[in-house]
C-alpha positions in Angstrom: 5.9 -26.8 31.3 9.3 -24.7 31.6 10.2 -26.4 28.2 7.1 -25.4 26.5 7.6 -21.8 27.9 11.1 -21.7 26.8 10.1 -23.1 23.1 7.2 -20.3 23.0 9.5 -17.7 24.1 12.1 -18.7 21.5 9.5 -19.0 18.7 8.1 -15.4 19.4 11.5 -13.8 19.9 13.0 -15.2 16.8 10.2 -13.7 14.7 10.9 -10.6 12.6 8.9 -7.5 13.7 6.4 -6.1 11.4 7.9 -2.7 11.1 8.4 -0.2 8.1 11.6 1.6 7.5 13.0 3.2 4.6 16.6 3.0 3.1 18.9 5.5 5.1 21.8 5.9 2.9 22.9 5.6 -0.8 26.0 3.4 -0.4 27.1 3.3 -4.2 25.6 4.1 -7.6 27.2 2.8 -10.9 26.0 4.0 -14.1 22.8 5.4 -13.1 20.8 8.7 -14.1 19.0 10.7 -11.6 15.6 12.3 -12.0 13.9 14.8 -9.9 16.0 15.1 -6.6 17.9 12.0 -7.4 17.2 10.4 -3.9 16.2 6.9 -3.3 16.3 7.3 0.6 13.5 8.1 2.8 10.0 8.2 1.8 8.7 8.1 -1.8 8.9 11.8 -3.2 8.9 11.6 -6.9 12.7 11.9 -7.5 15.1 8.7 -7.9 17.4 6.9 -9.9 17.1 5.1 -13.4 19.2 1.8 -13.3 21.3 3.0 -16.5 23.7 5.8 -17.6 21.3 7.0 -20.0 17.6 7.1 -20.4 15.7 4.2 -22.3 17.1 2.3 -24.2 19.8 1.7 -21.5 23.5 2.2 -23.0 25.2 0.6 -19.9 23.3 -1.3 -17.1 23.3 0.5 -13.7 23.1 -0.4 -10.1 22.8 1.2 -6.7 23.1 -0.1 -3.1 21.5 1.4 -0.2 21.7 0.8 3.5 19.2 0.2 6.3 20.2 1.4 9.7 17.6 -0.9 11.0 18.4 -4.1 9.6 15.6 -6.1 7.4 14.7 -9.5 8.4 12.9 -12.4 6.6 9.4 -12.3 7.8 6.1 -13.6 6.6 5.1 -12.4 3.3 6.9 -9.6 1.5 10.0 -8.3 3.1 10.9 -5.4 0.7 8.9 -2.7 -1.2 10.3 -0.9 -4.1 8.6 2.3 -5.0 8.9 2.2 -8.9 7.8 5.3 -10.6 6.1 4.2 -13.9 6.6 0.2 -13.8 6.3 -2.0 -17.1 7.1 -5.7 -17.5 10.1 -4.7 -19.8 11.7 -3.0 -16.6 14.1 -6.1 -15.3 16.2 -6.0 -12.5 17.9 -8.2 -9.8 17.6 -7.6 -5.8 20.6 -8.8 -4.1 20.9 -8.5 -0.3 23.9 -8.4 2.3 24.5 -8.0 5.9 28.2 -6.5 5.3 28.2 -4.6 2.1 30.8 -7.2 0.8 29.1 -10.4 0.0 26.0 -10.2 -1.6 23.2 -12.9 -2.1 21.0 -13.0 -5.1 17.0 -12.9 -4.2 15.9 -13.2 -7.7 15.2 -11.5 -11.0 12.2 -9.4 -11.0 10.1 -6.9 -13.4 8.7 -3.7 -12.2 5.1 -4.7 -12.0 5.6 -7.5 -9.6 5.1 -5.7 -6.3 6.7 -6.4 -3.1 9.8 -8.9 -2.8 9.9 -11.7 -0.6 13.1 -12.8 0.6 11.5 -16.3 0.9 14.0 -18.1 3.1 17.1 -17.3 0.7 18.8 -15.0 3.1 18.2 -15.7 7.0 20.5 -13.1 8.5 19.9 -9.4 9.1 19.8 -7.6 5.8 21.6 -4.0 6.0 22.3 -3.5 2.4 20.1 -4.0 -0.7 21.6 -3.6 -4.1 19.3 -3.2 -7.3 20.9 -4.4 -10.6 19.4 -3.7 -14.2 18.7 -6.8 -15.9 17.1 -5.5 -19.0 18.0 -4.0 -22.3 14.8 -2.3 -23.2 13.7 -0.2 -20.3 15.5 0.8 -17.1 13.7 0.5 -13.8 13.3 3.9 -12.3 13.3 3.7 -8.2 11.9 6.5 -6.1 12.5 4.9 -2.7 12.9 1.2 -0.8 11.2 0.2 2.0 11.7 -2.6 4.5 8.6 -4.3 5.9 10.3 -6.6 8.7 12.7 -5.5 11.2 15.3 -8.2 11.8 15.4 -9.5 15.4 18.8 -10.9 16.8 19.8 -14.5 17.3 17.7 -16.2 19.8 19.1 -19.2 21.8 17.6 -22.7 20.9 15.0 -24.2 23.3 17.6 -26.5 25.0 19.7 -23.5 25.8 16.8 -21.8 27.6 16.0 -24.9 29.5 19.7 -25.0 30.8 19.6 -21.3 31.6 16.2 -21.6 33.5 17.7 -24.8 35.2 20.8 -23.2 36.2 19.2 -20.2 37.6 17.0 -22.5 39.4 20.2 -24.6 40.9 22.0 -21.3 42.0 19.0 -20.2 43.6 18.5 -23.2 45.7 22.2 -23.3 46.4 22.1 -19.7 47.7 18.9 -20.5 49.8 20.5 -23.5 51.4 23.7 -21.5 52.0 21.8 -18.7 53.6 19.8 -21.4 55.9 23.3 -23.1 56.9 24.6 -19.7 58.0 21.5 -18.9 60.2 21.4 -22.2 61.6 
């Protein structure tokens, strides 16, 4: 019974929580062109960044990186929603993620009409930074905002660790009870 409870607790606690959060900080931007207010953080507001140094066609392919104060996790289904202003199949980009803004993992290549992005088990840790890189030469993607759909939950001990923790607590309690009984006798 205790083993089943520990397995259930570990399974429930390890699952990412469905919670929407917007990108908080623009960490870096290289060869991008702003439109409207030029913000890609916060809720969609009609302003953002083109992933190129010029309007279409791009002269140099741009990229930007945003930070999420609440790290994202790989949950069931889509994990990241990109608010693209006017999407077309010729607006190509790559999504890369990182937990430390140093080493980035490629999630995949996409076009602006594909909808939300699923990490698909490619990156299992907390995602603190998302980098979007222009991969097309015809049109540049134009992003208004980025929204994380699952919050990351910390590392959860394996079921065997839960069993040892529960058994150890039980043994400590029994030992304490035995000492108290011996002291009163």
